[in-house]
N, C-alpha and C positions, 0 to 999 in steps of 0.2 A: 505495500499499500504505499502510496507516495503523499508525502507531505511537501508543500510550496508555503513557506513564510515571507513573506511583505513586510519590510524593512523602511520605512521612512526616514532618508537620512538628514541631517542635522550639527551642526558644529557643538553643539550644547550637550557635552555629554548624557547630563541628567535629563536631558529631556530627549533625549534616544535612548536613554532606558527607560524611560516611563512609554515613547513610543510603541517599543520594543514588547515590553511589558501588557499593554493595556489593546493595542488593536490589532495584536498582530491576526492574520487572517491565515487560517488553514481550513484548504480545502483536500475533500478525500478524492483520491485521480484510482482511475481505474486501472487493472493490468493490461496493457496493450497489447498486439500480437499483430507481427507484421500481415499482408496479403500478396502476395510474391509469386502465385502461379491461377489461373484458373481455376476457379470453384474450391478455392482454398489450400485444398492438398493436392498432390500427385496421384495418390490415386482416385482422385477427383470425386471426393464423397458428396462434394456439394453444401454440405455444412461448415459453417462457422460454430464450435462450441464454445467457445469464448469472448458470444455477446451477454453482458451485463448490464448493460444500460436497456436495451430494449427488450419488454416484456409483453404477454397476450394482455398486462393488463394496462399498459400506458400507450398501446400502439389501438389509434381510434383519434378519430377524427375530430374530437377536442381539445387530444394532446399533441397530436403527430401530425406534421405536414411537410408543407417545403421550406426548404430554408433560405435555399439562393442557389443562383445559376451562376458558373460559367461558359462566358463563350469562343468558342472553338471554331477553326478555318474549314472544318469537313465533319463527315458525320464520323462517327466514334461506333465502330463496328465491336472490337475488341471489349473485356472487360477490364474497368478501372481497377488499378492496383494500389496498395497502400503501405507506405514506413511510418513509424511513431519517429517524432524527436530527433529528425534528421536536421544538420547543422547549415544552412546555406549559405556561404559564403556573401559577408556585408547583410545579410538576411538575417542573419539568427535562427535561433531552434526553430522549427514547425513539425508539426504532422504533417506529412506530405500525401497527396493526392495525385499519381501519374494515368494520364489518357494519351491514346492516339489516334490520328485520325487518316483515313483516306485521301486528303490533302498530303501526305507522308509529313505532319506536324509529329512531333513527342510535345505537352505539356508537362509541369509539374504545379500542382494549385496547392494554397493553402486547405488542408484537409477541411477544415472547421470553419470558414471563416470567410467572406467575400465581400469585405469589406475595408475601408483606408487604404492602408497600405495592400490589404490580402486584396483587393480589387484585380489585381494585374498576376499573371503568373507568378510564380517563384523563378521559373526560367522557362525557354520555349527556344525548341530545337526544330529546324525544318530541313527536310534532304533535297529541297531544288533549286536548282540554280539554272543558269540560262541556256536555255535549249534543253531543259529538263523539265518532267510535267510528273503530274500522275498518268496512269493510260487512262484515255478516254474510253470513256461506259462504250463508244460506238468501234471501238477496237477491243477490247477483251468480249465485249458481247455480252447478254441476260441482263441487259436493263428492265428489260419487261417485266422478267420473275423478280428481281431484285430490288429494282428503284433507284440502282446506284446511280451516281452519274460518271464517279474517277473510280479508278482501283489503284491506290497505294499502298497503306499500313492496313492490313486486314486482320491480321489475327491479335489474341492478347498477347500482350509481352512477357516474358517473365525476368523478375529478379535476384539476386544473386547477395543477399544483406551483408554476406560478410566482407565481400570483395566489393563491394558499394557500385555494381554493374546491372544497369536494366539492358537488356538484350530486345531486339526488335528486327522487324524481315520487312523491308518497304521493296514495293515494284512501283518502277519509272520507266518513262519514253523516252529516247533519247537519240536524237537524228534517225529517227525508224527504228530502234533497236529494243526492245524488252531487257530490262535487267532486274534479276534478286539480288538485294544487295543485305547483308546480316551487318549491325551494327552495334556497336557497345560502348553505350553511354554511360558517362557516371552521373549516380543520382542525384549528387550535389549541386553539379552545373548544367549537364547536359552534352558536356563535352563528350568527342568520340576519346575512348581510351585508346593505351598504345596498340596499333596491328588493324586498327577498324576504322571503316566497315571495310569488309569483303562481299566480291562477286559470288554469289553463290553459281557452283556449277560442278556437276554430275554426269556418270555416267555407270551403266550395270551393264556387265559380263552374263550374257547367257545364250548356249550353247554355238558359241563362236561368235555370237552376233552382239557389237557394242550400240546397246539402246541410251542414247542420250536424254541427258535433260533437257526441255525446250521448253523455254523462257517465256515465248509465246503466249504457250498453251497453260502456263501451270501458273497458281494463286496459292499462297498460305494463307488459307483460312482457319486451318485449326490453330487454336493456342499454343505457343511455343512449352517446352517444356524441359527443364533443368533437372537433372538424373546423372550420374556416376560419371560426376564431373565433367558432361558431356549437353551440349543442349542439340535438342532434338526437334526438330522441324517437318512438317508434313507438308504435301503440294497436291494438289490435285487440281483437272482442269474445273471450270463451270458448265462446263459441256455444251456451248454454243459455238464454239469453233469448231470447224475439220482438222486432225492433225492428231499429231503422238498426243491422244489427251490421258498420260500413265497416271496412275498415284503412286507417290516419291515418300520416303523417308530419309530425313539425309540428318547424319550423326556431326557436330563439329565440337573441337574443344573448346568449354568456354573458358579457359586460359588465352589460350595462342591464336583461340578462331582457325585451328588445322582442321580441314577435312578428316572425319574420322570414321567414316562408314558409309556407304547410300545402297536399300534395298527399293526394287521398282516391283509392283504388285502387279504388271502385266505386263512383263518382257513381251517386246515383241509383238503387242494385241494393243487395244487402246482402250481407255477408259477407265471403272473404275478407281476413282478421284477419293481420295482422302481429304473428307471436309467436315463430319460431324457436328453438324450445326455449329463452326467453332469451338468446340469443345477440343479440349487438347490430347494428345496421346499420353496414355497412363501408363505408369509404373509400381512394383511391389516389391518387396521388401530385399528381392535378392537380385530387383536391378534389372527385370524381365520388363520389356517396352512395350503396350500393346493396343492396338489401334482399331477400324471397325471401315470398309468401303464401300463407295457406292457401287451403282451396278454396272456389268459388264464382262465380259466373257471369266466363264469358269473352267480349267483345266485344273484336275486334283493337282496338288503339290507344286504346280506352277503358276496359274493367273489364278485372282483371285476377286474376284466379282464378286459383292456382296457377303463377303468373311470379316472373321475377325481373325485377327494376326497376333502373334507374337512373339519380339524380337530380340536378342541376345547381342551383347557388345561386347566382342574379343579383340581389346587393340584398337587397331583402327582398322574394325571389321564389324559391321552390322550383317548380321545373316537371323535368318528366319529357324526360329525354335521351336513352332509347333502352329495350328490354325484349327477354326471350325470355320464352316460354310453349312446353311441348311439345307437339309433333302430337299426342298421345292426352289430351289434357288433359280432354277430358269423360269419358274412363275414371276418370284420375283425381277427376274433382271426385266422381263417382258412387259413389268410394267410400273417400272419406275418406282419399286417398292426397295431399294437399296437400305444397306446399314445405316443409317443419317445418323446418329447418334454416338457420343462416346464411349468406350467400355469403362464400365465403374467397377473398381478392383475393391473388393469386400474385406472388411477384420480375420480374421481366422477365425472360423467356425467349428462347434462343436460336432461329433460325428461325421460319418462317413468317408466326408469330403473338406475340410479342412481348408482347403484353400482357393477361396470361388472367386468368378467375374460376369457379372450379367452385364448383357449387351439389348439392345432394343433398334428396331427400323423403323420405319414407315407402316409396312404391315401392322407393327402393334405388337409383335411376337415375343413378349421376355424369354430370351435363353440364359440359365443359368450355369456357368461353366466351371467343369474343373481345370482350375490352370495349370494343373499336374500331369493333366490327360485332357485338353481338350474335344478332341472326337473326333477330329478330321470328316467326314463325310459320309454318309450316311446313304449308298445307292439304292437300296432295297427297301429304304421307308417311306411310307406310303400317305400318313396323316401326321405325322411330327418325327425328332430325333430323338431316338431310344437311345443313341448311345452317350446323350449327355447325361447331367444332373437332375435337368427338367427342365421343362417348357410350358409355358400358356401360353395358348395363342390367339392370337388377333387382339389382346386384353388391352393395348391403350396403341391406338392408331392413332399416325402423326405425330407422335410423343414427343415432349423433348427429353432434355437428357434425367436420366435417372438421379435419385439423390437418396442417400443413405443417412437414417439420424436413428439413434436406439433400437435397434434392432427391429428396423422396419424400413423399405426401398417404396419410397412417392415415385410416382406415374405422374405425369401429363399427359394431355392431350387436347386438341385442336376438338373443342364441342362436345369435351366431355369431361368428366368430374376429374378432378385431382384424388389420386388413391394413396392408401396407406397398405403395404401388404406388409404382415410379421416375414421375419426369416427368423426361422429357429431351426437348430439343430442343423443347418444348412441346408435347408427346405424353405420354401414361399410357401404363405397360406393363399388360397384359392379367392377367399371371399375376405373384402378389403377390413382392415381394423377401421378406415376411418373411410368417409369420402365428401370432396367438398360439392356445390353446387359446379353445374355447368362451366367453363370456363371458354373461351374464345383465346387461346392462349397463342401457341405457334412458337413463344418462349423457352427458355430454361428455368426454372424456379430454382432458389436455394432457400436455406433453414439458416436462420440463426437461433442460438442460443445459450442457457449459463450454462453448460454441460450437457445433462439427460434431462434439463428443467427449465421451462420457458420457452419454449422453442416456440418460433414465428416461421412458417410457409410464406416467402415474397415468392409473386411471380406477376406477369405485365400479363395483363386479361384485354387482348387489344391493344388502345391506347392507354390503359389504365394502370397503375401501380396498384397492386390490389394483397393484403395481408392474410394471412388465415393463422388460425392456432394448428399449431402442427401435431399438436393430438389428438382434437378434434375435426380438423380440416373445415370450422364454423368462419365463414370472413368476419374479421375484425376491423377494415378499413378497406376502402377505395380513394386513389385519389379525384376519381372523378363523381364522387359525393359530396366532396367538400364542397363547405359552404362557399358561394359567390366567386367560383370556380378558383378559388385560392390555390391548389395544388395542381392543378390541370396539368401535364406533361405536352411538352411540343412533341412533332411528330419525332416517329422512331425509326431506325433504319430494321432493315431486314433481320430479324432473329437479335433483336437488341440483348443487352447482357445486363443483371445485376451485382454489385457489390455490399456486401453491409460490414461494417465494422465499429466499432470504437462509439456505439450509441446514433449510427447515419446510416443511412441507402443512398451510393453511388448509380444514377441511371444516366449513361450515354447516350445522346439522340443525334439528330441528324447534324446540330450544328451547336450543342452544347452539353456540358456536364451538368446534371441537377442534382440535387443534394436534398434528403429530406431525415429528417429529426425529430426530438420533442419540441414542439413551441416554447 
């Protein structure tokens, strides 16, 4: 518990003593934790269990609402990140929230205030130079689906709080060429660190054929992952250009930015992007990396359309360790029902299978996988995958990312209720513990809590920030229902993200960062 003491200066010792002893101000501080990756941890649980300010009792339209807004130069697609008590040169110590935009900017703002000296960014770094622009959507394509006008920084960055480094991938258009770069920025200044940036290049040898990474096709939509001393970056096409739309996972040494491996999920084929609704690759305690792929050609053990992959890092090599593909992969491919969400790595379970992961795609089938033996492909299965731990067919169609809290997995679906399913001895309950009203979501929810109590589930329901009691899924708050349009959100980008920390909720929009908290 932090204690702050305000002292009033004077030249008179007696007055100084009187002031210190009689008007000392003591403020109780809450333990603060950094948020350095998408959905709070590398398992991507989606839960921040260290939130001791916001509770189901005070999150309501009387006590909770919009606090302030910071303007930015483009759409914020990725999730905001947070570091407490950062010393900014010439500006002192601040709790800092970091956001990146599609106009290839990274901003550092005071996380708690937008008044006075905090009305401006603590720092702002932009990667555009003369004749260097974000990629126009007319060239990247899919603007009719995403609503984007340009493609720059799409993914959620990652922060190494010990090294004080923020990693971000930016895409630019330069003299009719497409370039993807990895930047390593100082969290206190926004300046490039030694050796940064690097131009991303990769190739993957398969059956004597060299498959090259094609910059024009690739978009780094999944959040960056910092693990094993490496930075993992996943790519895939948005599907609106003809060419080599392969999904890729690239590894770079986090200290030197040297290439440390590449894996192509569709060598010599096309499609199977890794996009995961912007969610990042996941990792377990042993350092294995997990990702899910979009629809595309499937060849057992070679081409991994609509699949879950497990990768291992060995020296400077990134290689396939295991995989799972649903029995009805051909149907999923034909109907654009890809594995659209990140893989949720679950805590160790009692029961037959202690090491589990959960995956879900557009069809809404939840797959509970044994991370030690993921199941590959069942060519003889007709109605469900019998070789995996458990399968709940079409439970949450068009869902967002799965969230884990208090021995339960939470699903969300567009036009369906949010549901909480118990996880006991490594088995999911088939009847929800709790369900919300129907939501028009399309975004991924998160949960904030004080350990195993005071849980609040946050979801963007259409254009409204909504909060639910995580135990009952009863609605606590909706920004659209606040009096006099006090809490209305500006227009949101395609698949916006939420971050909750230290009593505040941060939402990126098409041109701003909006901050909610106790009024």
